[in-house]
C-alpha positions as CSV (number, residue, x, y, z in Angstrom):
1,F,-0.2,0.0,-0.1
2,L,2.8,2.2,0.7
3,A,4.9,1.9,-2.3
4,L,1.3,2.5,-4.5
5,V,0.9,5.9,-2.3
6,A,4.4,6.9,-3.3
7,F,3.8,5.8,-6.8
8,A,0.8,7.9,-6.7
9,G,2.7,10.9,-5.4
10,L,5.5,10.9,-7.7
11,A,2.9,10.5,-11.0
12,S,0.9,13.6,-9.9
13,C,3.9,15.8,-9.8
14,D,3.9,18.7,-12.6
15,E,6.5,20.6,-13.2
16,E,4.3,22.9,-15.2
17,N,2.4,23.9,-12.1
18,D,3.7,26.6,-9.5
19,A,1.5,26.5,-6.8
20,L,4.1,29.0,-4.6
21,T,4.3,32.1,-7.0
22,G,1.4,30.9,-9.6
23,G,3.7,31.0,-12.6
24,A,4.8,34.3,-11.9
25,E,7.7,36.0,-13.5
26,T,10.9,36.7,-11.3
27,G,13.3,39.3,-11.3
28,G,13.5,42.7,-11.8
29,L,12.3,43.5,-8.3
30,L,12.7,47.2,-7.1
31,T,11.5,49.0,-4.7
32,V,10.7,52.9,-4.6
33,N,12.1,54.3,-1.6
34,S,11.1,58.1,-2.6
35,G,7.4,57.6,-3.4
36,L,6.9,61.5,-2.8
37,V,9.9,64.5,-3.5
38,G,8.5,67.7,-2.1
39,Y,10.1,70.1,-4.7
40,V,10.6,73.9,-3.5
41,V,10.0,76.5,-6.1
42,G,12.7,79.2,-5.7
43,N,15.6,76.5,-4.8
44,G,17.2,77.0,-8.5
45,N,17.0,75.4,-11.6
46,N,20.3,72.9,-10.7
47,F,19.3,72.0,-7.0
48,E,19.3,68.5,-6.5
49,Y,16.5,66.5,-4.9
50,E,17.5,63.1,-4.3
51,T,15.5,60.1,-5.1
52,K,16.3,56.4,-4.0
53,V,15.2,52.9,-5.2
54,T,16.5,49.7,-3.9
55,V,16.9,46.4,-6.4
56,F,16.9,43.0,-5.1
57,Q,19.0,40.5,-6.7
58,G,18.4,37.2,-7.1
59,A,18.7,34.2,-9.2
60,V,17.5,36.1,-12.0
61,K,19.6,39.5,-12.0
62,T,17.8,43.2,-12.9
63,T,20.7,44.6,-15.3
64,K,19.2,48.0,-15.8
65,I,16.7,50.5,-14.6
66,E,14.9,53.0,-17.2
67,I,13.1,55.7,-15.5
68,Y,10.6,57.7,-17.6
69,K,9.2,61.3,-16.6
70,S,6.2,63.5,-17.5
71,F,4.3,66.4,-15.7
72,T,0.8,67.0,-15.2
73,N,0.0,70.6,-14.0
74,I,-2.6,71.8,-11.6
75,A,-5.5,71.7,-14.3
76,G,-5.0,68.2,-15.1
77,K,-3.1,68.4,-18.7
78,T,-0.1,66.0,-18.8
79,S,3.0,66.4,-20.7
80,N,4.8,63.9,-23.0
81,E,6.4,60.9,-21.5
82,I,10.1,60.4,-22.4
83,L,13.0,58.7,-21.1
84,Y,14.9,60.5,-18.3
85,K,17.5,58.2,-17.1
86,T,19.1,54.8,-17.5
87,I,20.6,53.4,-14.6
88,D,23.3,49.9,-15.2
89,V,22.5,47.6,-12.4
90,T,25.9,45.5,-10.8
91,D,25.2,41.8,-9.7
92,S,26.2,42.4,-6.4
93,P,25.6,43.1,-3.7
94,K,22.1,41.6,-3.1
95,N,20.3,44.7,-1.7
96,Q,21.3,47.8,-3.6
97,V,20.1,51.2,-2.9
98,I,20.7,53.8,-5.9
99,E,20.3,57.4,-5.5
100,F,20.0,59.6,-8.2
101,P,19.5,63.2,-8.2
102,V,16.7,65.4,-9.9
103,T,16.9,69.0,-10.9
104,Y,14.6,71.2,-12.7
105,N,16.7,71.5,-15.6
106,D,16.6,67.9,-15.9
107,L,13.2,67.3,-15.1
108,K,11.8,70.0,-17.7
109,A,13.9,68.9,-20.7
110,G,12.2,67.6,-23.5
111,L,8.6,68.0,-21.8
112,T,5.8,69.8,-23.4
113,V,2.4,70.5,-22.4
114,D,-0.1,71.5,-25.0
115,G,2.8,71.9,-27.5
116,Q,4.6,74.2,-25.3
117,P,7.5,73.4,-23.0
118,L,7.9,73.9,-19.5
119,P,8.9,77.3,-18.2
120,T,12.6,78.3,-17.9
121,D,11.8,79.5,-14.5
122,D,10.6,77.2,-11.8
123,S,8.8,80.5,-10.3
124,L,6.3,79.9,-13.0
125,L,5.0,76.9,-11.4
126,S,1.9,76.3,-9.4
127,I,1.4,74.6,-6.3
128,G,0.3,71.2,-6.9
129,D,2.3,70.7,-10.6
130,A,4.0,67.6,-10.3
131,W,6.5,65.0,-12.3
132,T,5.9,61.5,-12.4
133,L,8.9,59.1,-12.7
134,K,8.1,55.4,-13.7
135,Y,10.5,52.6,-13.5
136,V,10.7,50.2,-16.0
137,T,13.7,46.9,-15.3
138,T,15.4,44.4,-17.7
139,T,16.6,41.4,-16.2
140,S,19.4,38.9,-17.2
141,E,17.2,36.8,-19.1
142,G,15.9,39.7,-21.0
143,T,12.5,40.5,-19.4
144,V,11.0,43.8,-19.0
145,H,9.2,44.7,-16.0
146,M,7.2,47.8,-15.5
147,N,7.2,48.6,-11.7
148,S,3.8,49.1,-10.1
149,K,5.1,52.0,-7.7
150,T,6.5,55.6,-9.0
151,T,8.1,58.5,-7.7
152,K,5.9,61.8,-7.7
153,V,8.0,65.0,-7.6
154,A,5.3,67.6,-6.2
155,V,5.9,71.8,-6.2
156,G,5.3,73.2,-3.4
157,T,6.7,76.6,-1.6
158,R,9.0,77.4,1.4
159,F,5.7,78.1,2.9
160,A,3.6,75.4,2.4
161,G,2.6,73.3,5.7
162,T,0.1,73.6,8.4
163,Y,-0.1,76.5,10.7
164,K,-1.9,77.6,13.7
165,V,-3.7,81.1,14.0
166,I,-2.2,82.8,17.1
167,E,-4.3,85.8,16.8
168,S,-6.6,87.1,14.0
169,N,-9.0,90.4,13.6
């Protein structure tokens, strides 16, 4: 009886069935550490705002991250989406924090809204305008993965925040 059960168990194994992951693709795992970056109007066109992502290397390696950018203004009009930056990723260490700065000059380059380029001076931006950075990874197997998480670079001012009224007339 025991031999029959063992034989039935072996015969029922199916290499095509992946009960653990449901056949999900592997590799290209990227965590977006900087989901929201506050852009302060008036810091200058070359002021660097740090953004971070973490790459987790497994048996299937992430070899490249492509970052795409777009801009949406407060009125809801969206720009074209273009490649912002490509980052080549090394095989090790297994967990890599990759930092890359963004500046106004870099963020506005090549983007247009309604056929018009973004202003040369960031003081013409409105609170609520924002850039979106999307991440696409390529693995050592050549598979391309679109990450569901993005980075939003949101426009604000030095005076944005919550205030407490002390005295009013």
